[in-house]
C-alpha positions, 0 to 999 in steps of 0.5 A: 500500500502506498504511503502519502505525507501530507506536511503542514508547516505552521506558525501561530495557527491554533484555530486552524490545525485541528479543523485542517486535520480533520478536513484531510482525515475526512478526505482519506476516508475517501481514499482507503487505498493509501496509507498517510501520515499528516506531519506538523511542523511548527515553527516556534508558535507563541499562541498555544498552537504546540499545545493543541498539536501534542493533543491531536498527536495523543489522539491519532498516532497517524498525525506527527509533529516536529517542533522547531527551537525558534523561527527558522523562517518560512523557506527553511522550515517546509524545506526541512519538514518535505526531507523528514517525511516518510510517504512515497509521495508529499503533499505541501500545503499550507495551515490557513486552508488558503489551500483546498483541501478538497484538491488532495485526490486530483494531485494523487491521481496526476502522481498516479499518471506518472508525474513526479511533481504536481504544481497546484497554481492559483490562477485566480485568488479571493486575495486583496487585487492590488496585492495580486497585482503586486504578485503578479509584476513579481512573478512576471519580473523573476520569470523574464530575467532568471536563467531558469524558467520560474513558475508563475503564481505557484507558493509550493502548494502541490504533490512531490515525489519520493524522488524529488524529496530525495534530490531535496535531501542531497542538496544540501543547501542551507537557504534553499527556494523550494519554488526555484528549485521545483522549476530547476530540477527538470522532474516530470511535472504537471500544473494544476489551477485553483482558486486561492481562498481567503484565510479561515482563521487568524492573520497572515503572518507576512509583512514587507520584510518577509516577503521582501526577503522571499523575492530578494532571495529568488532575485539573488538565486536565479537572475544576474540582471542585478549586477549586469545592470549595475555594469550597464547603468554604470557605463551609460552614466560614465558615457553621458557624463564624459559628454556633458563635461566635454560640452561644459569644457567647450563652451567654457572656452567658447564663451569665457566671458559670459559662460557660468553655470555655476556649481548647480551642475556639479551637485546634482551630478553628485547627488544623483551618481551617489543615489546610484551608487547607493542602490546598486552597492545595496543590490550587490549586497544582497547578492554578497549576504546570500553568498555569505549564507551559503558560505556559513552553511548553518542548519536548516532547522534545529528540532526541540521536540518530535511526537509519534515519530517513534516507529521511524 
């Protein structure tokens, strides 16, 4: 009998974890041909989520939990959870019901058809239209400049075959960007469209800084445009500056007594060049930061506790 792992990363999802587990159990009641496990990986919740997970694990041995020693971020924790599962395939989904539980049979059907990865693509969403517009712009920008074909509106929700999970384990990447890795490694993949739902309970944990961090991780991992842009813009400004300086010098020679532009051009030019340099220094710094994290090679996650993993 094939075994299916459901992985659910959590952070302060007290009101969602039990209803979600019940919904997942109801779906597998319709799929008696599969064995399964539900694995929650908690990123140091502070709202009682861990106590709720302990109760759930005590009542059902098929529900398992990994408690991280601290919050290791929304990239590392799901990635680490994937490589801790034991099923023949893993379905990764969020804890807030934005990823429809009803899609589990559809994902499994495509897996049975031979696809190693089944990506759920949110072609429509009930989120704020302006936020969706910004996300769309981001996806298109990354897709245009990436060396690897990126998947638009893919959040990680989907099914991953054990062969792909084994590759993830062997990658040994301390700063993984799962969405990019899925597009990069070339496994046979199927895309399934869906409408992203609103959160059932609680508030989103994303903010400007967490979203910026994800955007920069994908930008520095899969594009060279930042460094190339710095080179080309620098060259362009150098040429323009030379032309303006030459024109200024000629006018000064030809109109020695009447031409007087003052210090305004110099001051404006200095501020402009300074601003451009700061922008590109910051961009180059993002690349260096990404390199630094990989060189330090810190562990993805430090576990504090496991529940119901005794058999493994």
